[in-house]
C-alpha positions, 0 to 999 in steps of 0.5 A: 460529514452529513451533519456538516453539509446538512442545513449549512445556514443554521448553527451547529448543535452545541453537542455536535460541536463539542463532540467534534472538538473532543475527538479532534486529536484523533482525527487526521490532518486532512479531516480537520482541514476539511472541517475548518476550511472546506465544510462551508461553515462560518466560525459563528456556527461553532461554539467558541471554546470548540472552535478555539480547540479545533484551530489549535489542534489543526496548527499542532497537527500541521507542525507534527506532519512536517516533523513526521518526514524530517527527523533523525539526521544531522540536517535536523539538529535544530529540530528539537528546539523548534519542537520544544516551542510548541510542545510545552504549550501543547502539554500545558494546554492539555492539562488546563482543564483538570487544573480549572476543575481544581480551582473550582473545587478550591483544592490546594496542592499542599492539602491534597491526599498524597496517597492518590498520585499520578503514575509518574509521581508514584514512580518518582516517590518510590525512587526518592524513598529508596535514595539515601542521598536525597535531600530536601533541596533536591526534592524542591528542585525536583518539583520545580524541574521544567518537565515535571511542572505539567504532570507531576502536580499532586492535584491531578489525582482529581482526574481519577475521581470524576469525569474530566470536562464533563460540563463541556462535552456531556460524554460518558465516563467510559468515553472520557477514560478512552479519549483523554483530554490531550490536544495531541493525539496518540499518533502525534505523540508517537511521532514526536517521541520517535523524533527524539529517540532518533535524534543525533543529540540524544544527550541534549538537555532540550531533547531530554526535556521534550521527551520528559514532557511527552512522558508527563503528558502520557502519564496524565492521560488514561492508560489506554492513551499510553497504550495507543502511543506505544502501538503507534511507535515505529510506524506511526499512522500505519498498521502496527508491525511488531518488528518495528515496534520492537526496535522502537521499544528497545530505544524507548526503554534505554531513553537517555536521561543524563541531563537529570539528576539520578534521583529525578530520573524515571524508571522506564521499566516501572512506568511501562509496567504501570501502563501494561498491567500483567506484563513484565518489561525485560531489563537488558542486564538480566539477559547479558552474561551473568544475568538471571536470564542469560540463556534467553534472548533479550530481543525475543523478550521485547518482541513478545512485549511488542506483540502484547502491546499491539493486542492491547491496542486493538480497542484504540485501532477500532476507535481510530478507524471509527473516527477516521474512516467513512464506512459506506456499507456493512459487511452484511450488505449485499455485494453490488453486481450486474442488474441482470444477475441481481434480477435473476437471483432476487426474483423467483422466476424463469431466466427468460423473463428478464431477457424477454422483457420488452419494456426493459431497455437494459434487457434489450441491450444485453440480448442485442450484445449477446447476439452480436457477439455470437454473430461476430464469432461465427463470422470470425471463425469463417474468416480465420479459416480463409486466412489460414487457407489463403495465407493472406493478411487480414487486411486483404481478406474480404471475409475478415472485413465483415468479421471485423465490422461485426465485432465492432458492432458487438463492442458498441453493443457492450458499451451500450450495456455498460452505459445502462449498468456500470456493473454489467462487465461483471456478468459472466458473458461480459467478463469472458468477452472482455478477457478475450479482448484483453488477451487479443490486444496483448497479442496485437501490441506485441505484433505491432512492436515486431512489425514496427521494429520497436526497441529490441522486441524482435530480438527478445521474441526470437530469444523467447521463441527459441527458449519456449520451443524447447521448454514446451517439451518440459511437463508443466507441473507445480514442482521444483526444478530438481523434479525435471529431467536434467537432460532437458535443463542441460539442453536449455543451457546450450540454447544460449551458448556464448557468442563469439566476438566476431558475431556481434552482440545480437547475432547469437540467434540462428535462423531468426524468425522475427528479425525479418517479419516481412518475409513471414506470413501474418498468421505464422507470426501470430502463432509464434507470438502466442506460443512464445509469450504465454505460459499455460498450455490451455490458455495458449490453445484457447487464445490461438483458436480465438478469432478476436486474436487472429483478426488483429482488430485495431481500435479506431484512431483518435486520442483518448480522454484519459490520464494514467497515474503510475505507482511503481515498485518498492524500489523506485525514484518516484516521479523521476523514475524511468519505468516504462518511459518509452512506452508512455511516451509512445502512448502520448505522442504517437498513439493516443495522447494519453498523459501519464503522471508519475506518483512520487512514491518512495523506496521502501516506504509505507503504503500510507506514505505512498498513498498520500503521494498518489493522492498528490499525483491525482490532484495534479491529474484532475486539473487536466479535466480527464478521467484517470486510471491507476497503473500499479507495479509490484508494491505499487499495486498495494499502494494504489489499492490503499489510495483508493480505500483511503479516498473512498473512506475519507473526506467529501473532497477526497471522495470526489477525487474517485467518484467524479464522473468527469475526473474520477477513477474509471479503471485499474491495471496491476503489473505483477501485483504484490498486493497479496504480499510475497513469501519473501516477506514472512521468510525474510522476517523469520531470517532477520529475527534469527540473525538478530538472536544469533548475533545477540548470543555472539555478543554475550560470548564476547563479554568475557573479552571486552570491557563493560564500557565497550559492550555498552557502546556497542549496544548503543550503536545497535540500538541507534541503528535499529531505531534510526529513521531510515530503518523505521521507514524501511520497516514501514515499507516492508510491512506490505509484504507481511501477512499480518499487516496485509490482513489488517489492511484488507480487513478494513479496505473499501473499493468501488464496485464498478472499476474493472481491473486488468492483470498482467502476471508472469512465470519464470523459466530458465530462458526468461530468468535474468542472471541477477534474479537467479538467486532470489528466484531459487529462494522463492521456489524453495520457500514457497514449494512452487516454481510458478512465480516471477521471482518476487510474487507467486502467480496465484497471489498476483491477482486483482483481489485479496486471496487470504482475507474473505469479506465483502470487499474481497468479493467486490474486487474479485468480481472486478478482476478481469484477469489476463493470461499468464506470460513467460516473463520475470518481475523486472519486465517493465524495467530497462535503463534502471537495470543496466548496471546489473545486465550481464552477457547472459542477459544480453544473449537471452534479451532478458530486459529487451521485452516489449514494454508497450504490452504493459499499458497499451492493451489496458488502455485499448480494451477499456476504450473498446468498451466505452470505459475510456472515452475519446477526446472531443473531436475524436469520437469513434463511430461504428 
């Protein structure tokens, strides 16, 4: 990108032009689009041959991109005919250069050395020699078959004797052997193969010819190209998942070739073994009853091959990342941090030198901010003492007004520090003050909902208070429920006894505290909220003693200059979803004028697919001319982390979506984050694997009772299910829960260091567990050996930085993680209308789904506005 943007008036160097066209098939569609349309380069700056190749690759990738999300169903019956139109041309064009070399050397096909053949021609010759029924007429017909005209020509042996296209690309033979000369990249070929494998017309001649042309293309390229295609099968473009590749590989091995004569069919096993030296491809018949490996699992054998393929494809993965991702720093580079700490650690001097440096505007601002925080805390403690002794609300207390004014001056001083050093919030003193404000605003959000009687928050708080008051007698430990005294758990069941029909739906609460907040003292309500809402005793004590919490300090009125981009969980309706619907509506119309754009993420889709949908939402949001923040829920957190990483390592246009000072990313909010995966992922994978192998053993036993035709039909149905588009897309979505895929993601991810991350995480207790989550909650407790989770994600995993991968980017995100107190809640806390169909009488009695929705986003917006990260809209600037 630097070369393209440098000296835009001068033509490109021919070697650079050749290099770009050479690697074009391995680039993303967005990259090629930028190179051709957005780089500002006229066509005469490129070499004619290179420009033609780039434009052709662009058109092919555009068509493949359309197919990638639209295959595998009855509605796509004509797709195979459309594919055949451009596939034949693409495969012929890919082999045009080697044929030109043949013409230059005047080598006639019939004079070629038959001992040097392509992989496919060798396999076919082996089959021809072993067939006693083969005739000369068959052989001639075979040579002239549509699928074999491209890769079965005998003159292709020349590609192994000399570097192909050396006169045009000036590349080393090693690079040539790695890249090949195909106009279709490995990911493109994998998508087209997958479309054919999942087609409802597998027996169609057109579909089979398409598959044959793709196989011919793979066989004509270096072996590494074929390995790359196999690694991309199942989840093209994503991190390889052995489970998905296993399903795709089983269908690939059993590829339908009924349209070809028996002598002209390819032995897929031998073909794969020629690409994968040292690996033996299992044959299904050997694993059926009566076979040589009948006691072993065919699925296990294919799974082992899949793992080996992904291991062999590590070189390709590194090459793809090198081509598609921009690396802004090396692993050995220092981690960006606040200038204050960088000064102290980089210079051997006393800690007072930085703070006492009168010439440093930043040092002066930091000292002033610390002094104002200390002054405000002193005034706040005095004000809290008066509040408790007088029983007055904070608005009627004179000392409270002075403390609130002092705190607002401290906010302004911190905002001044951030304006001078965008990483200043990572300093220990700043992060501590930021976290205190976030927790204080969390309490204030719930307090406002109670006072304003928003939704059913009063009912929820009373139910939460009754359950937590009894739960407080239960020791907090990281053990299973069976370790607790049964008498206490029995008492908890009595707290929520069934209501009578004459009492009404919500009258089960005896002597409600929050039902009439006007009858309660302000500080008593605050105490009740803290005791009921927060899980950890040490956090409850700290929050209860914090003057920031007691004073219930609001932000100044006015609209925020801010847009929220939401990405919801693994099960979502995308932009039509209703998660936090009423909360975002209140945030826009009644409070702060914040517009929320819902990303059209899909249910059980891959993180790359969802990241593209988030990109579309961001492109829509930047048209408003405002900075934006990312709000992720569950798997949506992984999707948003992936979006940020892809944009930061993408084209200059994509990078601008993040780093723009006027419309870029400024903050993150993670709700019950699954970005570190969940124990449900590996546990579910192990169970699924065992279920498949057990089912396989069951069907082997049934072979003695059913005909071979019936068994073959059953196996075909199973193959169709495992390789269906829906199943493959589901596997792509499930990969965000698998440790291997997450490690690969976090290993290569890049994120900005000046973006604060707020976190909301929860722990389930008996009185906060919806009945529909009881089983999955118990499963997670048994699987992880801990009850500290929200039914889906463990509390130690639901943080704003990677836990299981330690690298430079992980340290950056850890510095940006501002945290948040653990709450008594469940994973479905943001949901309401979406879970109406699973709500039970017990859920109504516990008010499980009536929790305060505003607390998921209001404190996040307010705390960032309080420190100047989110600005006020023009005409609503705050003053202190």
